[in-house]
TORSE-488658 format. One line per 8 residues: number of its first residue (from 1); their letters; for each residue x, y, z of N, C-alpha, C. Coordinates in Angstrom, 1 decimal. Layout:
% TORSE-488658
NUM) a) X Y Z X Y Z X Y Z  ... .
% end
This chain:
% TORSE-488658
1) mtlmtttg) 66.5 -47.1 -4.6 65.6 -46.6 -3.5 66.5 -46.2 -2.3  66.3 -45.0 -1.8 67.1 -44.5 -0.7 66.3 -44.7 0.5  66.9 -45.4 1.5 66.2 -45.6 2.8 66.7 -44.6 3.8  65.8 -43.9 4.5 66.2 -42.8 5.4 65.9 -43.3 6.8  66.7 -43.0 7.8 66.4 -43.4 9.2 65.8 -42.2 9.9  65.5 -42.3 11.1 64.9 -41.2 11.9 65.9 -40.1 12.0  67.2 -40.3 11.8 68.2 -39.2 11.8 68.4 -38.6 10.5  67.7 -39.1 9.5 67.8 -38.6 8.1 68.9 -39.1 7.3 .
9) qaqgperr) 69.6 -40.1 7.9 70.8 -40.7 7.2 70.4 -42.0 6.5  71.0 -42.3 5.4 70.8 -43.5 4.7 71.1 -44.7 5.6  70.3 -45.8 5.4 70.5 -46.9 6.3 71.6 -47.8 5.7  72.4 -48.4 6.6 73.5 -49.2 6.2 73.1 -50.7 6.2  73.9 -51.6 6.7 73.7 -53.0 6.6 72.4 -53.4 7.3  71.9 -54.6 6.9 70.7 -55.2 7.4 70.7 -55.1 9.0  69.6 -54.6 9.6 69.5 -54.4 11.0 68.2 -55.1 11.6  67.5 -55.9 10.8 66.3 -56.5 11.3 66.6 -57.6 12.3 .
17) rkprstva) 65.8 -57.7 13.3 65.9 -58.8 14.3 65.1 -60.0 13.9  64.1 -59.8 13.1 63.2 -60.9 12.7 63.2 -61.0 11.2  63.3 -62.2 10.7 63.3 -62.3 9.2 61.9 -62.0 8.6  62.0 -61.3 7.5 60.7 -60.9 6.8 60.4 -61.9 5.7  59.1 -62.1 5.4 58.7 -62.9 4.4 58.0 -62.0 3.3  58.3 -62.4 2.0 57.7 -61.7 0.9 56.2 -62.1 0.8  55.3 -61.2 1.2 53.9 -61.5 1.2 53.1 -60.2 0.9  52.0 -60.3 0.3 51.1 -59.2 0.0 49.9 -59.3 0.9 .
25) vpltfygr) 49.9 -58.6 2.0 48.8 -58.6 2.9 48.2 -57.2 3.0  46.9 -57.1 2.8 46.3 -55.7 2.9 46.4 -55.2 4.4  46.8 -53.9 4.5 46.8 -53.3 5.8 46.4 -51.8 5.6  46.0 -51.2 6.7 45.6 -49.8 6.7 46.3 -49.1 7.9  46.9 -47.9 7.6 47.5 -47.1 8.7 46.4 -46.0 9.0  46.3 -45.8 10.3 45.4 -44.8 10.8 46.2 -43.9 11.7  45.8 -42.6 11.7 46.4 -41.6 12.6 45.8 -41.7 14.0  46.3 -40.9 14.9 45.8 -41.0 16.3 44.3 -40.6 16.3 .
33) drrvllka) 43.9 -39.8 15.4 42.5 -39.4 15.3 41.6 -40.4 14.6  42.2 -41.6 14.3 41.6 -42.7 13.6 41.2 -42.3 12.1  41.9 -41.3 11.6 41.7 -40.9 10.2 42.6 -41.9 9.3  42.1 -42.4 8.2 42.9 -43.2 7.4 44.0 -42.4 6.7  45.2 -42.9 6.9 46.4 -42.3 6.3 46.9 -43.0 5.1  46.7 -44.3 5.0 47.2 -45.1 3.9 46.6 -46.5 3.9  46.1 -46.9 2.7 45.7 -48.3 2.5 46.7 -48.9 1.5  47.2 -50.0 1.8 48.2 -50.6 1.0 48.3 -52.1 1.2 .
41) rtvdmsva) 49.2 -52.7 0.5 49.6 -54.1 0.7 51.1 -54.2 1.0  51.4 -55.2 1.8 52.8 -55.3 2.2 53.6 -55.8 1.1  54.9 -55.5 1.1 55.9 -56.0 0.2 56.5 -57.2 0.9  56.8 -57.0 2.2 57.3 -58.0 3.1 56.8 -57.7 4.5  56.9 -58.8 5.3 56.4 -58.6 6.7 57.0 -59.6 7.6  57.1 -59.3 8.9 57.6 -60.2 9.9 56.8 -59.8 11.2  57.1 -60.5 12.3 56.4 -60.1 13.6 57.0 -58.8 14.1  58.0 -58.3 13.5 58.6 -57.0 14.0 58.1 -55.8 13.2 .
49) galvhgsg) 57.6 -56.0 12.0 57.2 -54.9 11.2 56.9 -55.3 9.7  56.7 -54.3 8.9 56.4 -54.5 7.5 56.9 -53.4 6.6  57.0 -53.7 5.4 57.3 -52.7 4.3 56.1 -52.7 3.4  55.6 -51.5 3.1 54.5 -51.4 2.2 54.9 -50.4 1.0  54.3 -50.6 -0.1 54.5 -49.6 -1.2 53.3 -48.7 -1.2  53.5 -47.4 -1.2 52.4 -46.5 -1.2 52.9 -45.1 -0.7  52.0 -44.2 -0.7 52.4 -42.9 -0.2 51.1 -42.4 0.6  51.4 -41.6 1.6 50.4 -41.0 2.4 50.9 -40.0 3.3 .
57) pvrigqav) 50.1 -39.3 4.1 50.6 -38.2 4.9 51.2 -38.8 6.2  52.4 -39.5 6.1 53.1 -40.1 7.2 54.5 -39.5 7.2  55.1 -39.6 8.4 56.5 -39.1 8.6 57.3 -40.1 9.4  58.5 -40.0 9.3 59.4 -40.9 10.1 59.2 -40.5 11.6  59.0 -41.6 12.4 58.8 -41.4 13.9 57.3 -41.3 14.3  56.5 -41.2 13.3 55.0 -41.0 13.6 54.4 -42.3 14.1  53.6 -42.2 15.2 52.9 -43.4 15.7 51.6 -43.6 14.9  51.4 -44.8 14.5 50.2 -45.1 13.8 49.5 -46.4 14.3 .
65) hvevargq) 48.2 -46.4 14.1 47.5 -47.7 14.3 47.5 -48.5 13.0  47.7 -49.7 13.1 47.8 -50.6 11.9 46.8 -51.7 12.0  45.9 -51.7 11.0 45.0 -52.8 10.9 45.5 -53.8 9.8  45.6 -55.0 10.1 46.1 -56.0 9.2 44.9 -57.0 8.9  44.6 -57.1 7.6 43.5 -58.0 7.2 43.8 -59.4 7.6  42.7 -60.1 8.0 42.9 -61.6 8.4 41.9 -62.4 7.6  41.4 -61.9 6.5 40.4 -62.7 5.7 39.0 -62.1 5.9  38.1 -62.5 5.1 36.8 -62.0 5.1 36.0 -62.4 6.3 .
73) arnpltlq) 36.2 -63.5 6.8 35.4 -64.0 8.0 36.0 -63.6 9.3  37.0 -62.8 9.3 37.6 -62.4 10.6 37.8 -60.9 10.7  37.8 -60.4 11.9 38.1 -59.0 12.2 39.6 -58.8 11.9  40.0 -57.6 11.5 41.4 -57.3 11.3 42.2 -57.3 12.6  43.4 -57.6 12.5 44.3 -57.5 13.7 44.7 -56.0 13.8  44.5 -55.4 15.0 44.9 -54.0 15.2 46.1 -54.0 16.0  47.1 -53.3 15.5 48.4 -53.1 16.2 48.8 -51.7 16.3  49.8 -51.4 17.2 50.4 -50.1 17.3 51.7 -50.2 16.5 .
81) geivriat) 52.0 -49.1 15.8 53.2 -49.1 15.0 53.9 -47.7 15.0  55.1 -47.7 14.5 55.9 -46.5 14.3 56.5 -46.5 12.9  56.4 -45.4 12.2 57.0 -45.3 10.9 58.5 -45.1 11.1  59.3 -46.1 10.6 60.7 -46.0 10.8 61.6 -45.6 9.6  61.0 -45.9 8.4 61.7 -45.5 7.2 60.7 -45.1 6.1  61.1 -44.2 5.3 60.4 -43.9 4.0 61.4 -43.8 2.9  61.2 -44.7 1.9 62.1 -44.7 0.8 61.5 -43.9 -0.3  62.3 -43.0 -0.9 61.8 -42.2 -2.0 61.9 -43.0 -3.3 .
89) pqehrrqh) 60.9 -42.8 -4.2 60.9 -43.6 -5.4 62.1 -43.2 -6.4  62.5 -44.2 -7.1 63.5 -43.9 -8.2 62.7 -43.9 -9.5  63.4 -43.7 -10.6 62.7 -43.6 -11.9 61.8 -44.7 -12.2  62.3 -46.0 -11.9 61.5 -47.2 -12.3 60.4 -47.5 -11.3  60.3 -46.8 -10.2 59.3 -47.1 -9.2 58.4 -45.8 -9.0  57.1 -46.0 -8.9 56.2 -44.9 -8.8 55.8 -44.6 -7.3  55.9 -45.6 -6.5 55.4 -45.4 -5.1 56.6 -45.4 -4.1  56.3 -44.8 -3.0 57.3 -44.8 -1.9 57.2 -46.1 -1.2 .
97) giavrfve) 58.3 -46.5 -0.5 58.3 -47.7 0.3 58.3 -47.1 1.8  57.3 -47.6 2.5 57.2 -47.1 3.9 57.3 -48.3 4.9  58.3 -48.2 5.8 58.5 -49.3 6.8 57.9 -48.9 8.1  57.2 -49.9 8.7 56.6 -49.7 10.0 57.1 -50.7 10.9  57.4 -50.3 12.1 57.8 -51.3 13.2 56.6 -51.4 14.1  56.2 -52.7 14.4 55.2 -52.9 15.3 55.7 -52.8 16.7  54.9 -52.1 17.6 55.4 -51.9 19.0 54.3 -52.4 19.9  54.8 -52.8 21.2 54.0 -53.3 22.2 53.2 -54.5 21.8 .
105) lseldeal) 53.8 -55.4 21.2 53.1 -56.7 20.8 53.0 -57.7 21.9  51.9 -58.3 22.0 51.7 -59.4 22.9 52.2 -60.7 22.3  52.3 -61.8 23.0 52.6 -63.1 22.4 51.5 -63.5 21.5  50.2 -63.2 21.8 49.1 -63.5 20.9 49.2 -62.7 19.6  49.6 -61.4 19.7 49.8 -60.6 18.5 50.8 -61.2 17.6  51.9 -61.6 18.1 53.0 -62.3 17.4 52.5 -63.6 16.7  51.8 -64.4 17.5 51.3 -65.6 16.9 50.3 -65.3 15.8  49.4 -64.3 15.9 48.5 -64.0 14.9 49.2 -63.4 13.6 .
113) iesiitaa) 50.2 -62.6 13.8 51.0 -62.2 12.7 51.7 -63.3 12.0  52.2 -64.3 12.7 52.9 -65.4 12.1 51.8 -66.2 11.3  50.6 -66.4 11.8 49.5 -67.1 11.1 49.1 -66.3 9.8  49.1 -65.0 9.9 48.7 -64.2 8.7 49.8 -64.4 7.6  51.1 -64.4 8.0 52.2 -64.6 7.0 52.1 -66.0 6.4  51.8 -67.0 7.2 51.7 -68.3 6.7 50.6 -68.5 5.8  49.4 -67.9 6.1 48.3 -68.0 5.2 48.5 -67.2 3.9  49.2 -66.1 4.0 49.5 -65.3 2.8 50.5 -66.0 1.8 .
121) kg) 51.4 -66.8 2.4 52.3 -67.6 1.6 51.6 -68.7 0.8  50.4 -69.0 1.2 49.6 -70.0 0.5 50.0 -71.4 0.7 .
% end
């Protein structure tokens, strides 16, 4: 899988500031017009962002609204995000990998993301 940065160059060594956890959490990307761009599950997630498998009409640098499922009895967590990488599929993978960075998070948002990750780990 080739990871591309906003400059179009392959990504080098690990640059994450927050460790990611391997969890499958349902989320939805919306455009500025609130049109659904992608419904997917995370591959991994942290309070800084997430990687999802899927494809949709998104591009590197695009601002998106992200709704993260919190279970049937709760409203989804709504966050602002930016698409930071899109990995093109190789022969053994059918779907793209799309990385989103969460932006303008409050302390409450971070705490809720951590609780979502903890719950998803089971």
